[in-house]
C-alpha positions as CSV (number, residue, x, y, z in Angstrom):
1,M,105.2,104.1,119.4
2,K,101.8,104.3,117.7
3,I,99.6,107.5,118.4
4,L,95.9,108.2,117.5
5,L,95.4,111.9,117.0
6,L,91.9,113.1,117.2
7,E,91.8,116.8,116.5
8,D,89.0,118.5,114.2
9,D,90.9,121.9,114.0
10,T,92.4,121.3,110.5
11,L,95.4,123.7,111.2
12,L,96.2,122.5,114.7
13,H,95.8,119.0,113.7
14,E,98.5,119.3,110.8
15,I,100.9,121.0,113.3
16,I,100.5,118.3,115.9
17,E,100.7,115.6,113.3
18,E,103.8,117.0,111.8
19,F,105.3,117.5,115.1
20,L,104.6,113.8,116.3
21,E,106.1,112.5,112.9
22,E,109.3,114.5,113.5
23,L,109.5,112.8,116.8
24,E,109.4,109.4,114.8
25,Y,106.0,108.5,116.2
26,E,103.6,106.6,113.9
27,T,100.6,108.8,113.7
28,V,97.1,107.8,112.6
29,S,95.0,110.9,112.4
30,T,91.1,111.5,112.4
31,Y,88.8,114.5,112.8
32,D,85.8,112.5,114.0
33,G,84.9,110.8,117.3
34,Q,83.2,107.8,115.9
35,E,85.8,107.1,113.4
36,A,88.4,107.4,116.4
37,Y,86.4,104.9,118.2
38,E,86.2,102.5,115.3
39,L,90.0,102.8,114.6
40,I,90.7,101.9,118.3
41,Y,89.0,98.6,117.8
42,E,90.7,97.9,114.5
43,Q,94.2,98.8,115.4
44,H,96.5,98.7,118.4
45,F,97.6,102.0,119.8
46,D,100.1,103.0,122.5
47,L,98.6,106.6,123.2
48,L,95.7,108.4,122.4
49,I,95.7,112.3,121.9
50,L,92.1,113.5,121.9
51,D,90.3,116.9,121.6
52,V,87.0,117.1,123.4
53,N,84.6,119.0,121.2
54,V,84.9,116.9,118.0
55,P,82.0,115.6,115.8
56,S,79.9,112.6,116.4
57,I,81.3,111.4,119.8
58,N,83.1,114.0,122.1
59,G,86.5,113.0,123.6
60,F,85.1,112.6,127.1
61,D,82.4,110.2,126.1
62,L,84.7,108.4,123.9
63,L,87.1,107.5,126.6
64,K,84.5,106.6,128.9
65,S,83.3,104.1,126.5
66,L,86.5,102.6,126.2
67,K,87.0,102.4,129.7
68,A,83.6,100.8,130.2
69,N,84.6,98.0,127.8
70,S,88.0,97.4,129.7
71,I,90.2,99.1,127.1
72,D,93.0,100.9,128.8
73,I,95.0,103.0,126.6
74,P,97.1,106.0,128.0
75,T,95.1,109.2,127.0
76,I,96.0,112.9,126.9
77,F,93.2,115.3,126.3
78,I,94.0,118.6,124.4
79,T,91.0,120.9,124.8
80,S,90.1,124.6,124.8
81,L,87.8,123.8,128.0
82,H,89.6,125.5,130.7
83,T,87.7,125.3,133.9
84,T,88.5,123.2,136.8
85,K,85.3,121.2,136.3
86,D,86.1,120.3,132.8
87,M,89.6,119.0,134.0
88,E,87.9,117.0,136.7
89,T,85.5,115.7,134.1
90,G,88.6,114.7,131.7
91,F,90.4,112.8,134.6
92,N,87.1,111.2,135.7
93,A,86.7,109.9,132.2
94,G,90.0,108.2,132.7
95,A,92.7,110.5,131.2
96,D,96.3,110.3,132.1
97,D,96.8,114.0,131.4
98,Y,95.0,117.2,130.3
99,I,96.5,120.1,128.3
100,R,94.6,123.4,127.9
101,K,95.0,125.1,124.5
102,P,96.8,127.1,123.3
103,F,99.8,125.0,124.4
104,H,103.5,124.8,123.1
105,L,104.5,121.5,121.3
106,S,107.4,121.2,123.7
107,E,104.7,120.8,126.5
108,L,103.1,118.1,124.5
109,K,106.3,116.3,124.2
110,L,107.1,116.4,128.0
111,R,103.7,115.1,128.7
112,I,104.2,112.2,126.2
113,D,107.5,111.5,127.6
114,N,106.1,111.5,131.2
115,I,103.3,109.0,130.1
116,K,105.9,106.8,128.5
117,R,107.8,106.6,131.8
118,L,105.0,105.9,134.0
119,R,103.3,103.5,131.8
120,K,106.5,101.8,130.6
121,I,105.9,102.5,126.9
122,E,108.9,101.8,124.7
123,S,111.1,101.4,128.1
124,K,114.5,99.8,127.9
125,E,114.5,99.9,131.8
126,E,114.9,97.0,134.0
127,Q,112.1,97.1,136.7
128,K,112.8,95.7,140.1
129,I,109.7,93.7,141.2
130,N,110.9,92.5,144.5
131,D,114.2,91.2,146.2
132,E,114.5,88.2,143.9
133,I,112.7,89.2,140.6
134,S,113.1,92.0,138.2
135,Y,111.9,92.4,134.6
136,N,113.7,93.8,131.5
137,Y,111.4,95.4,128.9
138,D,114.0,95.7,126.3
139,L,115.1,92.0,126.6
140,K,111.5,90.8,127.4
141,A,113.0,88.8,130.1
142,I,112.3,88.0,133.7
143,I,115.4,87.9,135.9
144,L,114.9,85.6,138.9
145,K,117.9,85.1,141.4
146,D,120.3,86.0,138.6
147,E,118.6,83.6,136.0
148,K,117.3,85.0,132.9
149,F,113.9,83.5,131.6
150,Q,113.4,84.8,128.0
151,L,109.7,85.3,127.2
152,S,108.1,85.0,123.7
153,K,106.5,88.4,122.4
154,T,103.1,87.1,123.2
155,E,104.1,86.0,126.8
156,A,105.8,89.3,127.3
157,K,102.5,91.2,126.4
158,V,100.6,89.2,129.0
159,F,103.1,89.6,131.6
160,E,103.6,93.4,131.1
161,Y,99.9,94.0,131.3
162,L,99.7,92.1,134.5
163,L,102.6,94.0,135.9
164,K,101.3,97.2,134.9
165,H,97.9,96.4,136.6
166,S,99.5,94.2,139.5
167,N,97.3,95.9,142.2
168,K,94.1,94.7,140.5
169,A,92.4,91.7,139.1
170,V,92.2,91.7,135.2
171,S,90.1,89.5,132.9
172,I,91.4,87.5,130.0
173,E,89.0,89.5,127.9
174,E,90.7,92.8,129.2
175,I,94.1,91.3,128.6
176,A,93.2,90.4,125.0
177,L,91.5,93.7,124.1
178,N,94.4,95.8,125.4
179,N,97.0,93.9,123.5
180,W,95.8,92.8,120.4
181,V,93.3,94.1,117.7
182,Y,89.9,92.4,117.9
183,D,90.5,89.9,114.9
184,E,94.1,88.9,116.1
185,A,93.2,88.4,119.9
186,P,94.3,84.9,121.1
187,T,91.6,82.5,122.6
188,D,90.8,82.4,126.3
189,T,92.6,79.0,126.3
190,T,95.7,80.4,124.6
191,V,96.0,83.2,127.3
192,R,95.5,80.8,130.2
193,T,98.5,78.7,128.7
194,Y,100.7,81.9,128.7
195,I,99.7,82.5,132.4
196,K,100.5,78.8,133.1
197,N,103.9,79.3,131.6
198,L,104.5,82.5,133.5
199,R,103.5,80.6,136.8
200,K,106.3,78.1,136.0
201,I,108.9,80.6,136.2
202,L,107.5,82.8,139.0
203,G,105.7,80.0,141.1
204,K,102.2,78.8,141.1
205,D,101.1,81.5,143.6
206,S,102.5,84.5,141.8
207,I,99.3,84.8,139.6
208,I,96.3,84.4,141.5
209,N,92.9,83.2,139.8
210,I,90.1,85.3,141.4
211,K,87.0,83.3,140.6
212,G,84.6,85.2,138.1
213,V,86.8,88.2,137.7
214,G,90.2,87.2,136.2
215,Y,93.8,87.2,137.2
216,K,96.0,89.2,139.7
217,L,99.9,89.3,139.7
218,E,101.1,89.1,143.3
219,L,104.9,89.2,143.7
């Protein structure tokens, strides 16, 4: 699991970074909002831990900008902003969680573990989709009526993103932006090919093409 840590308090930054590394998370650190923004476009991250009052771009505006560009990365705000209004602003920006400073590191671990569970990050679980279909995150396989269909690594990324957002239509651009760094993203044609392959397994009506919007998983 790869985490981006944005925190401009040097001491707290070092404490959190060391804690995350002890938990065996790959951690990329920055003290500046603009640098964080650029790193997110250059690398793939599974989780963002963002302070709010940081140089260049504050954490709230950073996350709003990402969401506006269809980049959906699980995010925890860690901030000294304590009011209910501040918390509301954080969640409205698109945060998954909000931790008020000061906090115990054990609380941060609990929040990370909860996001991993909810977002199926590094999950080894088998998710039941309906009476006939389930998906094994560890094996990267769709199980349909007791028959296992092994997905390629890239097909699995596409399917897992559609599954995570099965209640809404997502564009090809959104799928690409959230699963690959910019210069490694597959072409639109390639993503459509993966979706075609998934339809062969799940049925042609399983992934609906919503004209002008994108694709929606319906199982």
